[in-house]
N, C-alpha and C positions, 0 to 999 in steps of 0.2 A: 504494500500500500504506500502511495506517495505521501510525503510529509504534509501535514495540515498546517498551513501558515496563516490563512485568512478565512475567518468565518463571518458570515452575514447572519445576524439575528434579526428577523422581521418581527416587529412589535405592533400589536393591535391594542387600542385603548377602549375602555368602557365609554359609551356615548354620554352618559350622565356624569359619572364621577371622574372620568379621564384617568382612571387607574388602569393597570394592566388587565387585559382580559384573562380568564382562566388559562386558556391555551398559551397565551404569551408568557404568563408567569412560569408555566411548566417549561416552555421552550427556553426561557432565560436561565432557569436552573440547570438544564441539561447542557446548554451552550457554554455556560460558565465552567461546568465540569470538564467538558471536552477541551476548552481553551486552556484551562489550568494544567491539564495533563500533557498537552502538546506544545504549549508555549505560543499558541496562535493568537493573532490579534482579532479583536471583535469589532465588527461594524454594526452599530445599533441603528436599524433602518425603520423609519416610519413614514407613511404616506399621508400627506395633508389633503389629498384629493377627496372630494365627496364620495362616500362609499357606505356600505352597510357597516354597522359597528354593533358590538354586543352591548345590550342594555340589561344590567343585572336586575334592575327593578322590574322591568317587563319580562325578564327571562326569555329574551328573543333578540334577533338582530333587527335593527331599525335603521332608517336612513340617517346618516350622520352628516352634519354640516361640514363645509370646507373650512380648513384651517385648524390650528392647534391652540387650545386654551393654555393659560399659564399653568394650570394644574396638570395638564398633559405634559408640558415641558418639564415640570418638576418630576413627574413619574419617570420620564425617560432619563433625566439626570440622575435619579436615584439608582436606576439600573447601572448606569455608568460608574457611579460611585461604588456600588457593590462590586463591580468587576475590578476596579482599581484597588479596592481594599484586599482583594484576593490575589493581587499581583498580575492581573490581566489587563493588557492595554486595550482600551475601548474608546471609540469615537462615535458620535451621533451623526447620522445623515438623514435629513428631511427631504422629501421629494414632493413635487406637485403632480406627478404622474399617478395614474392608477397603480395600486400597490404591486401587482404582478409585473407590470411593465417596468416600473422603477427598480424592482428587485433584479430582474433579468439584466437591465442596463448596467446596474452596479456590478453584477457578477461578470459580465463580459468586459466591462471597462477596467476593472481592478483585479481580474483573475481570481475570483473567490473560489475557495476549495470546497465549500459546502454552504448550503442555506438551511437554517433551522428556524422553523415557524410553528405557531400554534395551529391546531386543527379545529376548524369550525364544523362541529358535527352535532349541534343541538337540534337537528331536524326532528320532526315528528317520527314516531315509529313507522318503519317501512320506507322512509324517505332516504335521500342520499346520505351516506356516511361521511361526506367530506364536502367542504365549501368550495365555491367557484375559484377563489384565489389560489388555494392549495392545489386544486386540480390543474389549473393552468401552469403552475410551477412544475408539478410532476410531469406534465406533458412536454413543456417547452424549455425549461431551464437546463442549460448545458452541464451544470455541475450537480453532484449529489444533493438531493433535497430530503431533509428530515422534517416530518410533520408530526408534532407531538399532540396526542389526544389529551384534552383536559380531564381532570378527575382521577388521574392515576398517580402512583408514586413517581417521584423524580428519577429514581433509579430503576430501570427496567429489570424485572426478575427473570423473564423468559424471552428469548429471541428466536425467531424463526427465519432462517435464510433460505431462499428459494433460488436454485442455480440450475442452469442448463449445461454446465461444464464448458461453456464457451469463454472467450476472453472477458466478456461482460460478467459472466458467472464467476470468474475468478475475482473480479472486483467486488462482487456481492459478498463472497466469502471473506475477502480481506476486511471489508467494512464491518461485517457481522462479528468476526473474531475480535476486531479492535474494540467495538462497543461492548461485547460480552465481557472481555477482559477488564475494560475500564469500570464497568458497573458490577463486576462479579456476578454475571447473570448466567443462567443455564442456556446452552446453545443447542438448537435443533436445526438440522439441515435437511431439506427436502429436494428430491429430484424425481422426475418422471420420464418415462419413455413410452412410445407407442408401437403397436404391432404392425409391421409392414404387410401390405396386401399379399405379397408373394408367400409369406410365411403362413398367413391365415388359410391359404388354399392347400397347405400341406398336411393339415389334420392336427388333432389334439397333441399327439406326441411331439411333433415339430414345434408347436406353439409352446409347450411346456419346456422343451430344451432351449428354445430361444429366450424365453423369460428367465430361466435359471442362469444362462450364460450372461445375458445382458445385465441382470440384477447384480451379479457378483462383480463383473467388470466395472460397472458404473459406481458401485459402492467403493471399490478400490480407488478409483479416480477421485471420488469425493474426499476420501481419507488423505490422499496425496495432496490435494489442494489445501485442505486444512493444515496438514503437517507443514507445508511451506510457509504458513503464517507464524509458526512456532507458538500456536495457541496452547497454553498450559493446562486447560481444563478438559473435562469430559465432554464428548459431543454425542448427541443422539441423531442417528441417520435414518431417513425414511426414503426408500427407493421403490417406486411402484410402476406398474404397467397401467397407465391411465393418462389423461390429458393434464397439462400443467395447471389449469385452473382448478380442476377437481382435486389434484394433489394438494395444492396450497389450501383450498377451502377445507378439505378433510383434516389436514394437520392443524389448521387454525381452530377448528372446532374441538379437536382432541387436546391440543396443547394450551389453548387460550393465551397466546403470547401477548406481551406488552408492546412488542415491536416486531414488525415484519420487514425484512430487508430483501429487496428483489430488484431485478433489472427491468428497464423499459426500453422500448425501441424508438427509433427516429421515424419521422414521417416517410422516409425513404425505404423503410422496411428492413433496416439493418438487423441481422439476427440477434435476438436476445432471449431472455427466458420466455417472453410472451410474444405472440404474433397476432396481428390484426386487432380485433376488438376485445380479445381476452383480457389484456391489461386494463382496459377501460372498465370491464365488468368487475374485475377484482378490486380495483382502486375504490369503487363506489360501494363495495360490499364488505370490505374488511373494517371492522369496528375497533381499530387499535391504532397505535402510532405506526407511521410508515417511514421507511428510508429507502429511496430509490436511487439507483445509479444508472448511468447511460454509457454506451460504448465510447471509446476514445475518439472515434470519428463522427460522433453525433454532430449534426448541423442544426444550430438553433433556428427554428422556423420563424422567428420574430426579427424583422428588419429594424435595426436601431440606428438612427442617424448619428 
């Protein structure tokens, strides 16, 4: 895993009190832990653009006015002071652009290594599990994006890493082992493969042999990927003959992870863990914190002047 030198912490404020939203508070705690461990610099980012903001009194997102009140500035300064007290260099950046555009502009301009943001998932039961800003970042931001779900402990207890054994899968494993070691969390790794049509036609015995051979070989490759990270803890592996989305959802239900780490693909279809609309379906269904990484040759689909 490449060194983490610059972290962008995206902060959202309560519409009424101008204090940190629950998701932003959690994101700040986790970003500070990462920065303190790696020596990275923190950029505290907040958008002044009119947008939805969390209203604790209404227990819902409401339209927020343009601009930043004095109390909001104090809240941001308090996070900066908290960082500096922990020995972490932190600077505040305000933007007039919509939050997701301003964040991506900052990432591209200043070569940010990761974005950490709060997750908006206060939707009614059955609704989307993630807000529009986070979804746009997960789709379009060129660097890894960590979206923290509010209401959970600052230190993840269980991590689920989903890898396809490709180069982006290697990056998934690197990030997952880093976070698991940092927070002393249990690490689970899931991988799936599917049955080729030519094997299906050969009968049950051929299918059973193919599954046995592939499962053993892919498990061995997973263990090798983890070993290369020098992760010191125990790892739980899950290798199954199924689709990627089913494998991830089944493990998610079984493990109940605090954080899922997975790869995403570019609009050009660069191979990753997920293909086509599968990633979209998973991102909207996983009710936990998310950390997504992209291929090295990912091209940001947003044109920034």
